C-alpha positions in Angstrom: 0.0 0.0 0.0 1.4 3.5 -0.8 2.2 5.7 2.1 -0.8 7.8 3.1 -0.9 10.5 5.7 -1.5 9.1 9.2 -4.4 11.4 9.9 -6.4 9.6 7.3 -6.5 6.5 9.4 -8.5 8.4 12.0 -10.8 9.9 9.4 -11.4 6.5 7.8 -12.2 5.0 11.2 -14.7 7.8 11.8 -16.3 7.2 8.4 -16.5 3.4 9.2 -18.3 4.3 12.4 -20.9 6.3 10.5 -19.4 9.9 10.3 -20.2 11.9 7.2 -16.9 13.6 6.3 -16.9 15.4 3.0 -13.6 17.4 3.2 -10.2 16.8 4.8 -8.6 20.2 4.5 -8.7 23.7 6.1 -11.6 26.0 6.0 -12.1 29.5 4.4 -14.0 32.3 6.2 -14.8 35.5 4.3 -14.7 37.4 7.6 -12.3 35.6 9.9 -11.8 38.5 12.3 -15.5 38.2 13.4 -15.0 34.7 14.8 -14.3 33.4 18.2 -13.0 29.8 18.9 -16.5 28.4 19.5 -18.0 29.9 16.4 -15.0 28.9 14.3 -15.4 25.3 15.4 -19.2 25.4 14.7 -18.7 26.6 11.2 -15.7 24.6 10.3 -17.4 22.1 7.9 -19.2 25.0 6.1 -15.8 26.8 5.8 -14.2 23.7 4.3 -16.9 23.6 1.6 -16.3 27.3 1.1 -12.6 26.7 0.5 -13.4 24.2 -2.2 -15.8 26.6 -3.8 -13.1 29.3 -3.9 -10.8 27.0 -5.9 -13.6 25.9 -8.2 -14.4 29.5 -8.9 -10.8 29.9 -10.1 -11.3 27.1 -12.7 -14.0 28.8 -14.7 -15.7 25.5 -15.6 -17.8 25.4 -18.7 -20.4 23.0 -19.9 -18.8 19.9 -21.4 -15.4 20.5 -19.6 -13.6 17.4 -18.5 -12.4 18.0 -14.9 -9.9 16.0 -12.9 -9.7 16.3 -9.0 -6.2 15.2 -8.1 -6.0 13.9 -4.5 -9.8 13.9 -4.3 -10.1 12.6 -0.7 -13.6 11.4 0.1 -15.0 13.1 -3.0 -16.8 16.0 -1.3 -15.6 18.6 -3.9 -16.7 16.4 -6.8 -20.1 15.8 -5.3 -20.5 19.6 -4.9 -19.3 20.1 -8.5 -21.9 17.7 -9.7 -24.6 20.0 -8.3 -23.1 23.3 -9.4 -21.8 22.2 -12.8 -24.0 19.2 -14.0 -22.7 19.5 -17.5 -19.0 18.7 -16.6 -17.4 15.3 -17.0 -15.8 14.6 -13.6 -12.9 12.3 -12.6 -11.5 11.8 -9.1 -8.0 10.5 -8.6 -6.4 9.3 -5.3 -3.4 7.2 -4.5 -5.3 5.6 -1.5 -7.9 3.1 -2.7 -9.5 3.2 0.7 -10.5 6.8 0.2 -11.9 6.0 -3.2 -13.9 3.2 -1.7 -15.6 5.8 0.5 -16.4 7.9 -2.5 -17.7 5.0 -4.5 -19.9 4.0 -1.5 -21.6 7.4 -1.6 -22.3 7.3 -5.4 -25.8 7.2 -6.7 -26.7 4.6 -9.3 -25.9 5.0 -12.0 -22.6 6.7 -11.1 -21.9 10.0 -12.7 -18.2 10.4 -11.8 -15.2 8.2 -12.5 -12.8 7.3 -9.7 -9.2 6.2 -10.3 -6.5 5.0 -8.0 -3.2 6.4 -9.2 -0.1 8.5 -8.4 -0.4 12.3 -9.0 3.2 12.3 -10.4 2.3 9.6 -13.0 -1.1 10.6 -14.2 -2.6 7.7 -16.2 -4.1 9.9 -18.9 -3.3 10.9 -22.5 -1.8 14.3 -23.2 -4.3 17.1 -23.5 -7.2 15.1 -22.2 -8.6 17.5 -19.5 -9.8 21.1 -19.6 -9.6 21.7 -15.8 -7.6 20.2 -12.9 -8.2 20.7 -9.2 -5.9 19.9 -6.4 -7.1 20.8 -2.9 -4.4 20.8 -0.2 -2.7 17.7 -1.5 0.4 18.7 -3.5 2.7 19.0 -0.5 2.2 15.2 0.0 3.4 14.4 -3.6 6.9 13.1 -4.2 7.6 16.2 -6.2 5.6 19.3 -6.9 7.7 19.9 -10.0 6.9 16.5 -11.5 3.2 17.0 -10.6 3.1 20.4 -12.3 4.8 18.9 -15.4 2.2 16.1 -15.4 -0.7 18.5 -14.9 0.6 20.6 -17.9 0.9 17.4 -20.0 -2.7 16.3 -19.5 -4.2 19.9 -19.8 -5.4 21.2 -23.1 -3.9 24.5 -24.2 -5.7 27.2 -22.2 -6.6 24.7 -19.5 -6.4 25.6 -15.9 -5.1 24.0 -12.7 -6.4 25.4 -9.4 -4.8 24.3 -6.2 -4.3 25.2 -2.6 -1.0 24.6 -1.0 1.1 25.3 2.1 4.3 27.3 1.7 6.5 27.1 4.8 9.5 29.2 5.7 12.1 27.8 8.0 11.4 29.4 11.4 14.2 31.4 13.1 14.6 28.8 15.9 17.4 26.6 17.2 18.2 23.7 14.9 17.0 21.2 17.4 13.5 22.8 17.6 13.3 23.1 13.8 14.1 19.4 13.6 11.4 18.6 16.1 8.9 20.6 14.0 10.0 18.7 10.9 9.6 15.3 12.7 6.2 16.1 14.0 4.9 17.4 10.6 6.3 14.2 9.0 4.8 11.9 11.6 1.3 13.3 11.4 1.0 14.9 7.9 3.7 13.1 5.9 4.6 12.2 3.3 5.8 15.9 3.1 9.0 15.5 1.1 9.9 19.2 0.8 8.6 21.1 3.8 10.5 24.4 3.3 9.6 25.3 -0.2 9.5 29.0 -1.3 6.8 30.3 -3.6 9.5 31.4 -6.0 10.5 27.7 -6.4 6.9 26.8 -7.2 6.7 29.6 -9.7 9.9 28.4 -11.3 8.6 24.9 -11.6 5.3 26.2 -13.0 7.1 28.2 -15.7 9.3 25.2 -16.7 6.1 23.2 -17.1 4.6 25.9 -19.4 2.1 27.2 -16.8 1.4 30.8 -16.0 1.0 31.3 -12.2 -1.4 33.7 -10.4 -1.5 33.7 -6.6 -4.1 34.5 -4.0 -2.9 34.6 -0.3 -5.6 32.9 1.9 -3.5 32.7 5.0 -5.7 35.1 7.0 -9.0 33.6 5.8 -7.9 30.0 6.8 -6.5 30.9 10.2 -9.7 30.0 12.2 -9.1 26.4 11.1 -6.6 26.0 14.0 -9.4 26.3 16.6 -10.5 22.9 15.3 -7.3 21.1 14.2 -5.1 22.5 17.0 -7.0 24.1 20.0 -4.7 26.1 22.3 -5.6 23.8 25.2 -4.5 20.6 23.5 -1.3 19.4 25.3 1.9 18.4 23.6 3.6 19.2 20.3 1.2 18.0 17.7 1.4 18.5 14.0 -1.5 20.9 14.1 0.2 22.9 16.8 3.3 23.2 14.6 1.2 24.5 11.8 -0.6 26.9 14.2 2.8 28.2 15.4 4.2 28.6 11.9 1.0 30.5 11.0 1.2 32.7 14.1 4.8 33.7 13.4 4.3 34.4 9.7 6.3 31.3 8.6 3.3 29.6 7.0 1.4 30.9 4.0 -1.7 29.2 2.7 -2.1 30.0 -1.0 -4.6 29.6 -3.8 -2.8 29.0 -7.0 -4.2 29.4 -10.5 -2.0 27.9 -13.2 -3.0 28.3 -16.9 -1.4 26.2 -19.7 0.1 28.5 -22.3 
Protein backbone atom coordinates (compact mmCIF):
# COMPACT_ATOMS: atom_id res chain seq x y z
CA UNK A 1 0.00 0.00 0.00
CA UNK A 2 1.36 3.48 -0.83
CA UNK A 3 2.22 5.68 2.11
CA UNK A 4 -0.79 7.77 3.11
CA UNK A 5 -0.89 10.54 5.75
CA UNK A 6 -1.48 9.08 9.19
CA UNK A 7 -4.40 11.40 9.94
CA UNK A 8 -6.44 9.65 7.26
CA UNK A 9 -6.51 6.50 9.39
CA UNK A 10 -8.51 8.40 12.00
CA UNK A 11 -10.84 9.86 9.37
CA UNK A 12 -11.39 6.45 7.78
CA UNK A 13 -12.19 4.96 11.18
CA UNK A 14 -14.69 7.75 11.81
CA UNK A 15 -16.34 7.16 8.42
CA UNK A 16 -16.54 3.43 9.15
CA UNK A 17 -18.30 4.33 12.40
CA UNK A 18 -20.89 6.35 10.49
CA UNK A 19 -19.44 9.86 10.34
CA UNK A 20 -20.25 11.93 7.25
CA UNK A 21 -16.95 13.58 6.31
CA UNK A 22 -16.88 15.37 2.97
CA UNK A 23 -13.63 17.35 3.20
CA UNK A 24 -10.23 16.82 4.81
CA UNK A 25 -8.62 20.25 4.51
CA UNK A 26 -8.66 23.70 6.12
CA UNK A 27 -11.64 26.04 5.97
CA UNK A 28 -12.07 29.49 4.44
CA UNK A 29 -13.98 32.27 6.21
CA UNK A 30 -14.77 35.48 4.33
CA UNK A 31 -14.72 37.45 7.61
CA UNK A 32 -12.30 35.58 9.89
CA UNK A 33 -11.83 38.46 12.34
CA UNK A 34 -15.48 38.22 13.41
CA UNK A 35 -15.04 34.69 14.79
CA UNK A 36 -14.26 33.39 18.22
CA UNK A 37 -13.03 29.84 18.85
CA UNK A 38 -16.50 28.39 19.48
CA UNK A 39 -18.00 29.94 16.36
CA UNK A 40 -15.01 28.88 14.26
CA UNK A 41 -15.45 25.26 15.36
CA UNK A 42 -19.20 25.36 14.74
CA UNK A 43 -18.74 26.63 11.19
CA UNK A 44 -15.67 24.59 10.26
CA UNK A 45 -17.44 22.13 7.92
CA UNK A 46 -19.16 24.97 6.06
CA UNK A 47 -15.83 26.79 5.81
CA UNK A 48 -14.20 23.68 4.34
CA UNK A 49 -16.88 23.60 1.64
CA UNK A 50 -16.28 27.32 1.09
CA UNK A 51 -12.56 26.71 0.50
CA UNK A 52 -13.38 24.17 -2.20
CA UNK A 53 -15.81 26.64 -3.76
CA UNK A 54 -13.12 29.32 -3.92
CA UNK A 55 -10.84 27.01 -5.87
CA UNK A 56 -13.63 25.86 -8.18
CA UNK A 57 -14.35 29.53 -8.93
CA UNK A 58 -10.75 29.91 -10.13
CA UNK A 59 -11.28 27.13 -12.67
CA UNK A 60 -14.05 28.81 -14.67
CA UNK A 61 -15.65 25.47 -15.58
CA UNK A 62 -17.77 25.44 -18.74
CA UNK A 63 -20.45 23.01 -19.92
CA UNK A 64 -18.77 19.94 -21.36
CA UNK A 65 -15.42 20.50 -19.65
CA UNK A 66 -13.55 17.42 -18.47
CA UNK A 67 -12.41 18.03 -14.89
CA UNK A 68 -9.89 16.03 -12.85
CA UNK A 69 -9.67 16.32 -9.05
CA UNK A 70 -6.16 15.16 -8.07
CA UNK A 71 -6.03 13.90 -4.49
CA UNK A 72 -9.82 13.89 -4.30
CA UNK A 73 -10.09 12.58 -0.72
CA UNK A 74 -13.60 11.39 0.08
CA UNK A 75 -15.04 13.06 -3.03
CA UNK A 76 -16.78 15.99 -1.35
CA UNK A 77 -15.62 18.56 -3.87
CA UNK A 78 -16.67 16.45 -6.85
CA UNK A 79 -20.08 15.82 -5.31
CA UNK A 80 -20.53 19.58 -4.91
CA UNK A 81 -19.32 20.11 -8.47
CA UNK A 82 -21.93 17.68 -9.72
CA UNK A 83 -24.59 20.00 -8.28
CA UNK A 84 -23.06 23.30 -9.40
CA UNK A 85 -21.76 22.16 -12.82
CA UNK A 86 -23.97 19.24 -13.96
CA UNK A 87 -22.66 19.51 -17.52
CA UNK A 88 -19.05 18.75 -16.59
CA UNK A 89 -17.37 15.34 -17.00
CA UNK A 90 -15.84 14.59 -13.57
CA UNK A 91 -12.91 12.34 -12.63
CA UNK A 92 -11.50 11.82 -9.14
CA UNK A 93 -7.99 10.48 -8.57
CA UNK A 94 -6.36 9.35 -5.33
CA UNK A 95 -3.38 7.17 -4.48
CA UNK A 96 -5.30 5.63 -1.55
CA UNK A 97 -7.89 3.08 -2.69
CA UNK A 98 -9.53 3.19 0.75
CA UNK A 99 -10.54 6.82 0.24
CA UNK A 100 -11.87 6.02 -3.21
CA UNK A 101 -13.95 3.21 -1.71
CA UNK A 102 -15.64 5.80 0.51
CA UNK A 103 -16.36 7.95 -2.55
CA UNK A 104 -17.74 4.97 -4.46
CA UNK A 105 -19.91 4.00 -1.51
CA UNK A 106 -21.58 7.40 -1.63
CA UNK A 107 -22.26 7.33 -5.37
CA UNK A 108 -25.81 7.21 -6.68
CA UNK A 109 -26.68 4.56 -9.26
CA UNK A 110 -25.85 4.99 -12.05
CA UNK A 111 -22.56 6.66 -11.14
CA UNK A 112 -21.87 10.04 -12.72
CA UNK A 113 -18.21 10.41 -11.80
CA UNK A 114 -15.17 8.25 -12.49
CA UNK A 115 -12.81 7.26 -9.66
CA UNK A 116 -9.23 6.16 -10.34
CA UNK A 117 -6.46 4.96 -8.00
CA UNK A 118 -3.16 6.40 -9.25
CA UNK A 119 -0.12 8.52 -8.41
CA UNK A 120 -0.40 12.27 -9.03
CA UNK A 121 3.17 12.28 -10.35
CA UNK A 122 2.30 9.62 -12.96
CA UNK A 123 -1.14 10.57 -14.19
CA UNK A 124 -2.61 7.68 -16.24
CA UNK A 125 -4.13 9.87 -18.92
CA UNK A 126 -3.29 10.87 -22.47
CA UNK A 127 -1.85 14.27 -23.24
CA UNK A 128 -4.33 17.14 -23.55
CA UNK A 129 -7.20 15.08 -22.16
CA UNK A 130 -8.57 17.53 -19.54
CA UNK A 131 -9.84 21.12 -19.57
CA UNK A 132 -9.56 21.74 -15.82
CA UNK A 133 -7.57 20.23 -12.94
CA UNK A 134 -8.19 20.71 -9.23
CA UNK A 135 -5.86 19.87 -6.35
CA UNK A 136 -7.11 20.82 -2.89
CA UNK A 137 -4.42 20.79 -0.19
CA UNK A 138 -2.66 17.69 -1.49
CA UNK A 139 0.38 18.69 -3.55
CA UNK A 140 2.66 19.00 -0.52
CA UNK A 141 2.19 15.23 -0.03
CA UNK A 142 3.35 14.38 -3.56
CA UNK A 143 6.86 13.05 -4.20
CA UNK A 144 7.61 16.17 -6.24
CA UNK A 145 5.58 19.30 -6.90
CA UNK A 146 7.71 19.93 -9.99
CA UNK A 147 6.87 16.52 -11.45
CA UNK A 148 3.19 16.96 -10.62
CA UNK A 149 3.09 20.37 -12.32
CA UNK A 150 4.75 18.88 -15.40
CA UNK A 151 2.20 16.06 -15.43
CA UNK A 152 -0.66 18.53 -14.94
CA UNK A 153 0.58 20.57 -17.88
CA UNK A 154 0.87 17.44 -20.01
CA UNK A 155 -2.74 16.34 -19.48
CA UNK A 156 -4.20 19.85 -19.77
CA UNK A 157 -5.37 21.17 -23.10
CA UNK A 158 -3.94 24.55 -24.23
CA UNK A 159 -5.70 27.25 -22.23
CA UNK A 160 -6.61 24.70 -19.54
CA UNK A 161 -6.39 25.62 -15.88
CA UNK A 162 -5.11 23.96 -12.71
CA UNK A 163 -6.40 25.43 -9.44
CA UNK A 164 -4.76 24.26 -6.24
CA UNK A 165 -4.32 25.21 -2.61
CA UNK A 166 -0.98 24.62 -0.96
CA UNK A 167 1.11 25.31 2.12
CA UNK A 168 4.29 27.34 1.70
CA UNK A 169 6.49 27.12 4.81
CA UNK A 170 9.52 29.25 5.66
CA UNK A 171 12.06 27.75 8.04
CA UNK A 172 11.43 29.45 11.40
CA UNK A 173 14.24 31.39 13.12
CA UNK A 174 14.60 28.83 15.90
CA UNK A 175 17.42 26.65 17.23
CA UNK A 176 18.19 23.75 14.86
CA UNK A 177 16.96 21.19 17.39
CA UNK A 178 13.53 22.84 17.59
CA UNK A 179 13.27 23.10 13.80
CA UNK A 180 14.13 19.40 13.57
CA UNK A 181 11.41 18.63 16.13
CA UNK A 182 8.93 20.59 14.02
CA UNK A 183 9.97 18.65 10.92
CA UNK A 184 9.65 15.31 12.69
CA UNK A 185 6.17 16.13 14.00
CA UNK A 186 4.93 17.35 10.61
CA UNK A 187 6.25 14.21 8.96
CA UNK A 188 4.81 11.90 11.61
CA UNK A 189 1.28 13.32 11.39
CA UNK A 190 1.02 14.89 7.94
CA UNK A 191 3.69 13.08 5.94
CA UNK A 192 4.61 12.23 3.33
CA UNK A 193 5.78 15.85 3.12
CA UNK A 194 9.00 15.51 1.08
CA UNK A 195 9.95 19.20 0.85
CA UNK A 196 8.64 21.15 3.81
CA UNK A 197 10.51 24.40 3.35
CA UNK A 198 9.60 25.32 -0.24
CA UNK A 199 9.49 28.97 -1.29
CA UNK A 200 6.80 30.34 -3.57
CA UNK A 201 9.55 31.36 -6.00
CA UNK A 202 10.47 27.68 -6.39
CA UNK A 203 6.88 26.77 -7.19
CA UNK A 204 6.73 29.62 -9.69
CA UNK A 205 9.94 28.42 -11.33
CA UNK A 206 8.60 24.86 -11.59
CA UNK A 207 5.34 26.15 -13.04
CA UNK A 208 7.13 28.20 -15.68
CA UNK A 209 9.27 25.20 -16.69
CA UNK A 210 6.05 23.20 -17.10
CA UNK A 211 4.57 25.85 -19.39
CA UNK A 212 2.10 27.15 -16.81
CA UNK A 213 1.39 30.80 -16.00
CA UNK A 214 0.95 31.28 -12.24
CA UNK A 215 -1.37 33.66 -10.39
CA UNK A 216 -1.46 33.66 -6.58
CA UNK A 217 -4.06 34.55 -3.95
CA UNK A 218 -2.94 34.57 -0.32
CA UNK A 219 -5.61 32.92 1.86
CA UNK A 220 -3.53 32.67 5.04
CA UNK A 221 -5.70 35.07 7.03
CA UNK A 222 -8.95 33.55 5.79
CA UNK A 223 -7.93 30.01 6.79
CA UNK A 224 -6.52 30.94 10.20
CA UNK A 225 -9.66 30.05 12.24
CA UNK A 226 -9.14 26.41 11.15
CA UNK A 227 -6.63 25.99 13.98
CA UNK A 228 -9.38 26.35 16.57
CA UNK A 229 -10.51 22.93 15.30
CA UNK A 230 -7.33 21.15 14.25
CA UNK A 231 -5.08 22.51 17.03
CA UNK A 232 -6.98 24.06 19.96
CA UNK A 233 -4.75 26.08 22.30
CA UNK A 234 -5.65 23.83 25.22
CA UNK A 235 -4.45 20.63 23.51
CA UNK A 236 -1.33 19.38 25.27
CA UNK A 237 1.90 18.39 23.55
CA UNK A 238 3.65 19.20 20.30
CA UNK A 239 1.17 17.98 17.71
CA UNK A 240 1.45 18.48 13.97
CA UNK A 241 -1.50 20.87 14.12
CA UNK A 242 0.23 22.87 16.84
CA UNK A 243 3.32 23.17 14.65
CA UNK A 244 1.21 24.52 11.78
CA UNK A 245 -0.56 26.90 14.17
CA UNK A 246 2.78 28.22 15.44
CA UNK A 247 4.19 28.63 11.94
CA UNK A 248 1.01 30.47 10.98
CA UNK A 249 1.19 32.70 14.08
CA UNK A 250 4.80 33.68 13.39
CA UNK A 251 4.29 34.37 9.69
CA UNK A 252 6.30 31.34 8.56
CA UNK A 253 3.25 29.64 7.00
CA UNK A 254 1.37 30.94 4.01
CA UNK A 255 -1.74 29.20 2.68
CA UNK A 256 -2.11 29.98 -1.01
CA UNK A 257 -4.64 29.56 -3.78
CA UNK A 258 -2.75 29.02 -7.03
CA UNK A 259 -4.22 29.36 -10.51
CA UNK A 260 -2.00 27.91 -13.23
CA UNK A 261 -2.98 28.27 -16.88
CA UNK A 262 -1.38 26.25 -19.66
CA UNK A 263 0.10 28.52 -22.27
